[in-house]
N, CA and C atoms as a LAMMPS dump frame, in Angstrom:
ITEM: TIMESTEP
0
ITEM: NUMBER OF ATOMS
513
ITEM: BOX BOUNDS ff ff ff
-5.0000000000000000e+02 5.0000000000000000e+02
-5.0000000000000000e+02 5.0000000000000000e+02
-5.0000000000000000e+02 5.0000000000000000e+02
ITEM: ATOMS id mol type element x y z
1 1 1 N -369.418 436.357 -325.35
2 1 2 C -370.418 436.194 -326.039
3 1 3 C -371.173 437.53 -326.188
4 2 1 N -371.235 438.391 -327.75
5 2 2 C -371.585 439.528 -328.292
6 2 3 C -373.219 439.919 -327.587
7 3 1 N -373.003 441.247 -327.048
8 3 2 C -374.219 442.034 -326.566
9 3 3 C -375.072 442.442 -327.218
10 4 1 N -375.072 442.183 -328.883
11 4 2 C -376.068 442.174 -329.896
12 4 3 C -376.003 441.145 -330.602
13 5 1 N -376.982 440.644 -331.05
14 5 2 C -377.126 439.442 -332.003
15 5 3 C -376.269 439.476 -333.261
16 6 1 N -375.735 438.614 -333.439
17 6 2 C -374.659 438.514 -334.722
18 6 3 C -375.371 438.153 -335.695
19 7 1 N -375.834 438.738 -336.608
20 7 2 C -377.288 438.37 -337.5
21 7 3 C -376.426 437.285 -338.383
22 8 1 N -377.077 435.97 -338.668
23 8 2 C -377.04 435.147 -339.905
24 8 3 C -377.704 435.726 -341.398
25 9 1 N -376.979 435.739 -342.491
26 9 2 C -377.198 435.922 -343.514
27 9 3 C -378.6 435.958 -343.692
28 10 1 N -379.631 434.916 -343.143
29 10 2 C -381.064 434.734 -343.353
30 10 3 C -381.802 435.502 -342.326
31 11 1 N -381.16 436.002 -341.06
32 11 2 C -381.853 436.769 -340.271
33 11 3 C -381.577 438.12 -340.541
34 12 1 N -380.56 438.635 -341.714
35 12 2 C -380.431 439.917 -341.748
36 12 3 C -381.339 440.575 -342.509
37 13 1 N -382.073 441.782 -342.316
38 13 2 C -382.508 442.416 -343.491
39 13 3 C -382.418 442.277 -344.644
40 14 1 N -383.09 442.19 -345.644
41 14 2 C -382.541 442.447 -347.187
42 14 3 C -381.641 443.715 -347.464
43 15 1 N -381.687 444.583 -347.526
44 15 2 C -381.001 445.311 -347.863
45 15 3 C -379.318 445.449 -347.482
46 16 1 N -379.225 444.404 -346.454
47 16 2 C -377.38 444.376 -345.885
48 16 3 C -377.31 442.983 -346.333
49 17 1 N -377.87 441.82 -346.7
50 17 2 C -377.7 440.75 -347.054
51 17 3 C -376.234 440.698 -348.001
52 18 1 N -375.939 442.014 -348.773
53 18 2 C -375.13 441.95 -349.812
54 18 3 C -373.874 442.149 -348.897
55 19 1 N -373.973 442.267 -347.636
56 19 2 C -372.65 442.459 -347.146
57 19 3 C -371.959 441.113 -346.683
58 20 1 N -372.438 440.055 -346.733
59 20 2 C -372.296 438.414 -346.413
60 20 3 C -371.695 437.968 -347.761
61 21 1 N -370.533 437.128 -347.598
62 21 2 C -370.288 436.42 -348.683
63 21 3 C -371.374 435.188 -349.223
64 22 1 N -371.017 434.906 -350.302
65 22 2 C -371.884 433.718 -351.008
66 22 3 C -372.051 432.716 -350.028
67 23 1 N -370.884 432.271 -349.253
68 23 2 C -371.185 431.043 -348.532
69 23 3 C -371.732 431.56 -347.261
70 24 1 N -372.689 433.023 -347.244
71 24 2 C -373.018 432.896 -345.939
72 24 3 C -372.545 433.789 -344.807
73 25 1 N -371.128 434.076 -344.737
74 25 2 C -370.253 434.411 -343.888
75 25 3 C -369.882 435.722 -344.077
76 26 1 N -369.549 436.524 -342.641
77 26 2 C -369.334 437.839 -342.433
78 26 3 C -368.472 437.843 -341.103
79 27 1 N -367.881 439.046 -341.506
80 27 2 C -367.176 439.177 -339.939
81 27 3 C -368.37 439.449 -339.096
82 28 1 N -367.574 438.807 -337.507
83 28 2 C -368.864 439.25 -336.216
84 28 3 C -369.153 440.499 -336.171
85 29 1 N -368.368 441.603 -336.802
86 29 2 C -368.444 442.973 -336.716
87 29 3 C -369.671 443.302 -337.809
88 30 1 N -368.923 443.115 -338.842
89 30 2 C -370.418 443.067 -340.042
90 30 3 C -371.997 442.393 -339.471
91 31 1 N -371.6 441.533 -338.853
92 31 2 C -372.777 440.98 -338.163
93 31 3 C -373.497 441.239 -337.276
94 32 1 N -373.159 441.84 -336.23
95 32 2 C -373.632 443.058 -335.466
96 32 3 C -374.183 444.12 -336.221
97 33 1 N -373.291 444.806 -336.948
98 33 2 C -373.658 446.134 -337.644
99 33 3 C -375.177 445.645 -338.627
100 34 1 N -375.287 444.902 -338.939
101 34 2 C -376.449 444.388 -339.849
102 34 3 C -377.471 444.603 -338.992
103 35 1 N -377.521 444.821 -337.935
104 35 2 C -378.681 445.337 -337.14
105 35 3 C -379.314 446.53 -337.076
106 36 1 N -378.72 447.138 -337.954
107 36 2 C -379.103 448.322 -338.033
108 36 3 C -378.572 448.899 -339.621
109 37 1 N -379.475 448.396 -340.383
110 37 2 C -379.358 448.436 -341.964
111 37 3 C -379.166 450.149 -342.569
112 38 1 N -379.806 450.637 -341.855
113 38 2 C -379.679 452.168 -342.387
114 38 3 C -378.754 452.744 -342.219
115 39 1 N -378.074 452.114 -341.183
116 39 2 C -376.491 452.957 -340.768
117 39 3 C -375.685 452.281 -342.082
118 40 1 N -375.767 450.839 -342.448
119 40 2 C -374.826 450.684 -343.143
120 40 3 C -374.463 451.164 -344.378
121 41 1 N -375.863 451.937 -344.728
122 41 2 C -375.857 452.249 -346.091
123 41 3 C -374.698 453.412 -346.21
124 42 1 N -374.341 454.117 -345.056
125 42 2 C -373.478 455.003 -345.284
126 42 3 C -371.89 454.664 -344.479
127 43 1 N -371.959 453.724 -343.756
128 43 2 C -370.775 453.469 -342.515
129 43 3 C -370.285 452.675 -343.707
130 44 1 N -370.354 451.683 -344
131 44 2 C -369.171 450.738 -344.79
132 44 3 C -368.636 451.556 -346.25
133 45 1 N -368.997 451.903 -346.588
134 45 2 C -368.456 453.062 -347.753
135 45 3 C -367.38 453.99 -347.022
136 46 1 N -367.953 454.692 -346.305
137 46 2 C -367.169 455.47 -345.378
138 46 3 C -365.698 454.823 -345.004
139 47 1 N -366.247 453.337 -344.117
140 47 2 C -365.016 452.596 -343.529
141 47 3 C -364.225 452.328 -344.823
142 48 1 N -364.66 452.043 -345.908
143 48 2 C -363.888 451.453 -346.876
144 48 3 C -363.229 452.327 -347.218
145 49 1 N -363.389 453.595 -347.745
146 49 2 C -362.607 454.863 -348.341
147 49 3 C -361.54 455.225 -347.138
148 50 1 N -362.021 454.898 -345.776
149 50 2 C -361 455.252 -344.616
150 50 3 C -359.893 454.223 -344.648
151 51 1 N -360.304 452.993 -344.665
152 51 2 C -359.359 452.071 -344.294
153 51 3 C -358.531 451.54 -345.67
154 52 1 N -358.999 451.647 -346.881
155 52 2 C -358.227 451.452 -347.836
156 52 3 C -357.231 452.59 -348.142
157 53 1 N -356.304 451.622 -349.035
158 53 2 C -354.929 452.877 -349.281
159 53 3 C -355.513 454.559 -349.768
160 54 1 N -355.107 455.375 -349.767
161 54 2 C -355.286 456.49 -350.16
162 54 3 C -354.117 457.644 -350.324
163 55 1 N -354.036 458.485 -349.619
164 55 2 C -353.018 459.314 -349.702
165 55 3 C -352.047 458.963 -348.682
166 56 1 N -352.382 458.083 -347.934
167 56 2 C -351.53 457.239 -346.612
168 56 3 C -351.173 455.99 -347.402
169 57 1 N -350.413 455.123 -347.112
170 57 2 C -349.941 453.735 -347.696
171 57 3 C -350.488 453.148 -346.54
172 58 1 N -350.986 451.907 -346.749
173 58 2 C -351.691 450.566 -346.176
174 58 3 C -350.804 450.419 -344.87
175 59 1 N -349.6 450.128 -345.094
176 59 2 C -348.618 449.752 -344.143
177 59 3 C -348.692 450.738 -342.753
178 60 1 N -348.921 452.011 -343.194
179 60 2 C -348.796 453.032 -342.002
180 60 3 C -349.77 453.045 -341.519
181 61 1 N -351.123 453.017 -342.255
182 61 2 C -352.395 452.887 -341.784
183 61 3 C -352.802 451.66 -340.838
184 62 1 N -352.186 450.982 -340.832
185 62 2 C -352.248 449.475 -340.354
186 62 3 C -351.561 449.457 -338.998
187 63 1 N -350.543 450.24 -339.086
188 63 2 C -349.786 450.286 -338.14
189 63 3 C -350.579 451.44 -337.153
190 64 1 N -350.963 452.219 -337.358
191 64 2 C -351.947 453.281 -336.734
192 64 3 C -352.956 452.493 -336.01
193 65 1 N -353.786 451.82 -336.972
194 65 2 C -354.544 451.232 -336.529
195 65 3 C -354.517 450.155 -335.276
196 66 1 N -353.443 449.325 -335.645
197 66 2 C -353.21 448.557 -334.446
198 66 3 C -352.753 449.226 -333.201
199 67 1 N -352.064 450.513 -333.276
200 67 2 C -351.568 451.135 -332.04
201 67 3 C -352.962 451.82 -331.566
202 68 1 N -353.888 452.35 -332.15
203 68 2 C -355.218 452.746 -331.675
204 68 3 C -355.872 451.853 -330.9
205 69 1 N -356.108 450.414 -331.704
206 69 2 C -356.656 449.116 -330.994
207 69 3 C -356.155 449.106 -329.726
208 70 1 N -354.523 448.841 -329.557
209 70 2 C -353.89 448.744 -328.575
210 70 3 C -354.518 449.479 -327.418
211 71 1 N -353.999 450.852 -327.67
212 71 2 C -354.436 451.933 -326.546
213 71 3 C -355.348 451.832 -325.982
214 72 1 N -356.849 451.313 -326.923
215 72 2 C -358.175 451.133 -326.658
216 72 3 C -358.689 450.044 -325.676
217 73 1 N -357.484 449.084 -326.114
218 73 2 C -357.608 447.234 -325.567
219 73 3 C -358.768 446.77 -326.256
220 74 1 N -359.027 447.034 -327.428
221 74 2 C -359.629 446.327 -328.5
222 74 3 C -359.595 444.819 -329.017
223 75 1 N -359.789 443.851 -328.452
224 75 2 C -359.503 442.748 -328.432
225 75 3 C -360.005 442.222 -330.05
226 76 1 N -361.229 442.781 -330.153
227 76 2 C -361.88 442.168 -331.737
228 76 3 C -360.816 443.147 -332.595
229 77 1 N -360.845 444.407 -332.885
230 77 2 C -359.499 445.024 -333.583
231 77 3 C -358.067 444.67 -334.12
232 78 1 N -357.629 444.202 -332.692
233 78 2 C -356.214 443.925 -332.689
234 78 3 C -356.139 442.407 -333.642
235 79 1 N -357.379 441.595 -332.783
236 79 2 C -357.502 440.311 -333.38
237 79 3 C -357.778 440.495 -335.271
238 80 1 N -358.213 441.337 -335.68
239 80 2 C -358.427 441.4 -336.717
240 80 3 C -357.339 441.995 -337.728
241 81 1 N -356.747 443.26 -337.085
242 81 2 C -355.867 444.044 -337.841
243 81 3 C -354.348 443.518 -337.824
244 82 1 N -353.94 442.786 -336.835
245 82 2 C -352.738 442.133 -336.763
246 82 3 C -352.4 441.586 -338.111
247 83 1 N -353.055 440.552 -338.18
248 83 2 C -352.696 439.881 -339.79
249 83 3 C -352.828 440.874 -340.811
250 84 1 N -353.303 441.565 -340.539
251 84 2 C -353.627 442.69 -342.012
252 84 3 C -352.839 443.79 -342.191
253 85 1 N -351.982 444.265 -340.847
254 85 2 C -350.989 444.492 -340.91
255 85 3 C -349.562 444.281 -341.332
256 86 1 N -349.541 442.91 -341.056
257 86 2 C -348.446 441.987 -341.598
258 86 3 C -348.502 441.915 -343.181
259 87 1 N -349.565 441.727 -343.597
260 87 2 C -349.793 441.485 -345.167
261 87 3 C -349.803 442.834 -345.764
262 88 1 N -350.267 444.099 -345.066
263 88 2 C -350.034 445.471 -345.756
264 88 3 C -348.43 445.733 -345.573
265 89 1 N -347.452 445.049 -345.095
266 89 2 C -345.954 445.033 -344.898
267 89 3 C -345.612 445.791 -343.605
268 90 1 N -346.084 445.759 -342.41
269 90 2 C -345.431 446.204 -341.243
270 90 3 C -344.892 444.857 -341.049
271 91 1 N -343.392 444.94 -340.404
272 91 2 C -343.293 443.488 -340.06
273 91 3 C -343.268 443.285 -338.338
274 92 1 N -342.99 442.061 -338.086
275 92 2 C -343.021 441.597 -336.738
276 92 3 C -342.626 442.548 -335.426
277 93 1 N -341.592 443.101 -335.766
278 93 2 C -340.832 443.761 -334.723
279 93 3 C -341.81 445.254 -334.764
280 94 1 N -341.973 445.937 -335.639
281 94 2 C -342.781 446.91 -335.327
282 94 3 C -344.254 446.642 -334.931
283 95 1 N -344.832 445.382 -335.556
284 95 2 C -346.148 445.335 -334.862
285 95 3 C -346.109 444.815 -333.524
286 96 1 N -344.922 444.297 -332.963
287 96 2 C -344.678 443.719 -331.605
288 96 3 C -344.616 445.479 -330.525
289 97 1 N -343.889 446.462 -331.439
290 97 2 C -343.612 447.511 -330.801
291 97 3 C -344.772 448.523 -330.425
292 98 1 N -345.496 448.316 -331.332
293 98 2 C -347.052 449.22 -331.382
294 98 3 C -347.944 448.472 -330.274
295 99 1 N -347.939 447.11 -330.219
296 99 2 C -348.736 446.592 -329.194
297 99 3 C -347.801 446.875 -327.692
298 100 1 N -347.219 447.391 -327.957
299 100 2 C -346.426 447.472 -326.479
300 100 3 C -345.474 446.068 -325.882
301 101 1 N -345.119 445.434 -326.852
302 101 2 C -344.396 444.27 -326.683
303 101 3 C -343.14 444.255 -326.289
304 102 1 N -342.775 445.391 -327.175
305 102 2 C -340.969 445.618 -326.843
306 102 3 C -341.161 447.243 -327.161
307 103 1 N -339.949 448.035 -326.439
308 103 2 C -339.95 449.308 -326.833
309 103 3 C -340.158 450.203 -328.22
310 104 1 N -340.902 451.06 -327.987
311 104 2 C -340.981 451.755 -329.368
312 104 3 C -340.037 452.419 -330.055
313 105 1 N -338.646 452.445 -329.229
314 105 2 C -337.69 452.877 -329.785
315 105 3 C -337.038 452.094 -331.05
316 106 1 N -337.319 450.708 -331.146
317 106 2 C -337.1 450.302 -332.227
318 106 3 C -337.645 450.476 -333.498
319 107 1 N -338.616 451.178 -333.352
320 107 2 C -339.242 451.815 -334.932
321 107 3 C -337.904 452.918 -335.512
322 108 1 N -338.422 453.027 -336.88
323 108 2 C -337.688 454.074 -337.713
324 108 3 C -338.519 455.686 -336.972
325 109 1 N -337.347 456.955 -337.15
326 109 2 C -337.89 457.989 -336.447
327 109 3 C -339.612 458.685 -337.31
328 110 1 N -339.642 457.986 -338.877
329 110 2 C -340.871 458.274 -339.138
330 110 3 C -342.069 457.497 -338.529
331 111 1 N -342.17 456.518 -338.232
332 111 2 C -342.798 455.568 -337.826
333 111 3 C -342.984 456.175 -336.396
334 112 1 N -342.176 456.168 -335.561
335 112 2 C -342.287 456.693 -334.009
336 112 3 C -342.599 457.957 -333.64
337 113 1 N -342.457 458.752 -334.997
338 113 2 C -342.871 460.111 -334.368
339 113 3 C -344.715 459.792 -335.078
340 114 1 N -344.747 459.368 -336.063
341 114 2 C -346.094 459.279 -336.194
342 114 3 C -347.401 458.77 -335.378
343 115 1 N -346.542 457.674 -334.542
344 115 2 C -347.448 456.93 -333.248
345 115 3 C -347.242 457.781 -332.158
346 116 1 N -346.217 458.552 -331.876
347 116 2 C -346.2 459.622 -330.657
348 116 3 C -347.385 460.493 -330.909
349 117 1 N -347.636 460.895 -332.219
350 117 2 C -348.478 461.692 -332.313
351 117 3 C -350.128 461.152 -332.358
352 118 1 N -350.111 459.684 -332.911
353 118 2 C -351.382 458.722 -332.63
354 118 3 C -351.836 458.722 -331.22
355 119 1 N -350.882 458.482 -330.418
356 119 2 C -350.607 458.348 -329.146
357 119 3 C -351.444 459.845 -328.339
358 120 1 N -351.194 460.914 -328.493
359 120 2 C -351.271 462.137 -328.28
360 120 3 C -352.902 462.271 -328.591
361 121 1 N -352.882 461.806 -329.706
362 121 2 C -354.366 462.253 -330.521
363 121 3 C -355.693 461.01 -329.678
364 122 1 N -355.355 460.345 -329.605
365 122 2 C -356.088 459.409 -328.907
366 122 3 C -356.036 459.503 -327.005
367 123 1 N -355.315 459.653 -326.6
368 123 2 C -354.979 459.753 -325.298
369 123 3 C -355.302 461.469 -324.92
370 124 1 N -354.81 462.5 -325.223
371 124 2 C -354.863 463.535 -324.672
372 124 3 C -354.879 464.391 -325.83
373 125 1 N -355.509 464.878 -326.576
374 125 2 C -355.449 465.899 -328
375 125 3 C -354.88 467.049 -327.761
376 126 1 N -355.513 467.945 -326.474
377 126 2 C -355.133 469.047 -326.1
378 126 3 C -353.736 468.709 -325.676
379 127 1 N -353.255 467.893 -325.71
380 127 2 C -351.498 467.745 -325.326
381 127 3 C -350.675 467.805 -326.445
382 128 1 N -351.376 467.93 -327.771
383 128 2 C -350.842 467.893 -329.023
384 128 3 C -349.998 469.394 -329.336
385 129 1 N -348.837 469.489 -329.351
386 129 2 C -348.238 470.553 -329.437
387 129 3 C -347.725 471.402 -330.94
388 130 1 N -347.692 472.244 -331.3
389 130 2 C -347.223 472.775 -332.624
390 130 3 C -345.71 471.936 -332.846
391 131 1 N -345.038 471.913 -332.066
392 131 2 C -343.448 471.322 -332.097
393 131 3 C -343.96 469.847 -332.812
394 132 1 N -344.68 468.961 -332.147
395 132 2 C -344.993 467.641 -332.337
396 132 3 C -345.383 467.696 -333.848
397 133 1 N -346.996 468.726 -334.673
398 133 2 C -347.283 468.727 -335.551
399 133 3 C -346.009 468.674 -336.453
400 134 1 N -345.22 470.001 -336.177
401 134 2 C -344.003 470.093 -337.27
402 134 3 C -343.236 468.934 -337.639
403 135 1 N -342.953 468.3 -336.499
404 135 2 C -342.139 466.961 -336.446
405 135 3 C -342.92 465.986 -337.252
406 136 1 N -344.313 466.009 -337.445
407 136 2 C -345.154 464.613 -337.827
408 136 3 C -344.987 465.364 -339.89
409 137 1 N -345.226 466.533 -339.665
410 137 2 C -345.037 467.002 -340.842
411 137 3 C -343.676 467.162 -341.641
412 138 1 N -343.244 466.591 -340.844
413 138 2 C -341.548 465.964 -341.561
414 138 3 C -341.51 465.013 -342.354
415 139 1 N -342.571 464.22 -342.243
416 139 2 C -342.307 462.754 -342.926
417 139 3 C -344.083 462.857 -343.073
418 140 1 N -345.009 463.608 -343.019
419 140 2 C -346.211 463.582 -343.875
420 140 3 C -346.679 464.817 -344.648
421 141 1 N -347.44 464.929 -345.603
422 141 2 C -347.994 466.143 -345.812
423 141 3 C -349.363 466.146 -345.284
424 142 1 N -349.993 468.032 -345.535
425 142 2 C -350.848 468.2 -344.96
426 142 3 C -352.399 467.319 -344.849
427 143 1 N -352.291 466.577 -345.91
428 143 2 C -353.587 466.018 -346.555
429 143 3 C -353.371 464.279 -345.812
430 144 1 N -352.354 463.941 -346.139
431 144 2 C -351.463 462.811 -345.305
432 144 3 C -352.258 462.766 -343.348
433 145 1 N -352.014 463.767 -342.954
434 145 2 C -352.248 464.048 -341.784
435 145 3 C -353.533 464.208 -341.292
436 146 1 N -354.043 464.63 -342.232
437 146 2 C -355.677 464.595 -341.881
438 146 3 C -356.342 463.415 -342.36
439 147 1 N -355.827 462.715 -343.023
440 147 2 C -356.588 461.048 -343.092
441 147 3 C -355.96 460.36 -342.3
442 148 1 N -355.056 460.52 -341.572
443 148 2 C -354.943 459.937 -340.559
444 148 3 C -355.65 460.378 -339.208
445 149 1 N -356.088 461.319 -339.313
446 149 2 C -356.393 461.719 -338.015
447 149 3 C -358.171 461.126 -338.053
448 150 1 N -358.548 461.403 -339.509
449 150 2 C -359.928 460.403 -339.712
450 150 3 C -360.035 459.033 -339.329
451 151 1 N -358.672 458.495 -339.702
452 151 2 C -358.442 457.033 -339.549
453 151 3 C -358.441 456.602 -338.067
454 152 1 N -357.814 456.952 -337.173
455 152 2 C -357.874 457.576 -335.688
456 152 3 C -359.033 457.392 -335.295
457 153 1 N -359.956 458.406 -335.518
458 153 2 C -361.228 458.711 -335.183
459 153 3 C -362.237 457.566 -335.62
460 154 1 N -362.119 456.987 -336.751
461 154 2 C -363.089 455.982 -337.051
462 154 3 C -362.26 454.737 -335.999
463 155 1 N -361.293 454.485 -335.958
464 155 2 C -360.784 453.22 -335.258
465 155 3 C -361.238 453.091 -334.029
466 156 1 N -361.141 454.733 -333.442
467 156 2 C -361.721 454.508 -332.059
468 156 3 C -362.994 454.329 -331.801
469 157 1 N -364.059 455.022 -332.915
470 157 2 C -365.648 454.436 -332.746
471 157 3 C -365.714 452.914 -332.952
472 158 1 N -364.722 452.404 -333.606
473 158 2 C -365.353 451.006 -333.737
474 158 3 C -364.431 450.377 -332.734
475 159 1 N -363.42 450.64 -332.24
476 159 2 C -362.83 450.063 -330.996
477 159 3 C -363.824 450.277 -329.909
478 160 1 N -364.528 451.477 -329.828
479 160 2 C -365.378 451.538 -328.36
480 160 3 C -366.642 450.485 -328.916
481 161 1 N -367.187 450.457 -330.271
482 161 2 C -368.246 449.884 -330.276
483 161 3 C -368.105 448.559 -329.884
484 162 1 N -366.857 447.574 -330.667
485 162 2 C -366.554 446.242 -330.592
486 162 3 C -366.36 445.818 -328.932
487 163 1 N -365.722 446.574 -328.143
488 163 2 C -365.714 446.664 -327.191
489 163 3 C -367.065 446.813 -325.777
490 164 1 N -367.632 447.82 -326.061
491 164 2 C -368.839 447.886 -325.453
492 164 3 C -369.655 446.874 -325.54
493 165 1 N -370.22 446.086 -326.948
494 165 2 C -370.938 445.056 -327.37
495 165 3 C -370.204 443.967 -327.502
496 166 1 N -368.987 443.938 -326.8
497 166 2 C -368.387 442.811 -326.502
498 166 3 C -368.235 441.522 -327.756
499 167 1 N -368.299 442.429 -328.802
500 167 2 C -367.959 441.395 -330.527
501 167 3 C -366.767 440.634 -330.21
502 168 1 N -366.685 439.359 -330.839
503 168 2 C -365.991 438.492 -330.342
504 168 3 C -365.242 438.371 -331.605
505 169 1 N -364.125 438.042 -331.623
506 169 2 C -362.805 438.154 -332.295
507 169 3 C -363.294 437.067 -333.718
508 170 1 N -363.737 436.314 -333.315
509 170 2 C -364.499 435.177 -334.249
510 170 3 C -365.786 434.652 -333.929
511 171 1 N -366.735 434.439 -334.719
512 171 2 C -367.827 434.012 -333.795
513 171 3 C -368.826 432.703 -335.309
């Protein structure tokens, strides 16, 4: 059970009722965030920009989001993003690899290098070397690397929020 109230549409403050669908439904994450309407005004557009396709394609973003969520053991984010990853073009084998169900060695060099960098970014950012950055830049432009860094940070924030407040995958 969530440690925060998961507000139903009728319980939510008027300014945030727009995050609910016409039938009154919303994800457990949005329902928990509805407790802080002032933050949602800034947070949701920011997250929308970060998680939508930008300089980086959605499949790469979802692969990274699932990996970061796996590293942080966020059951909510894994449940939410595994299906999104498949929809965005990540295949079952890639998904299994980033979820530690099979070795990462099955990934293509580009994805393996990005995941190696993401792992270090999450677990030990001081261990990111010039050599690793150079290898990532063989596959990404600078702006794409920045975009993925911000995506990782946002994902970690949500992983910690969902885990700390025990936001359920479904409610």
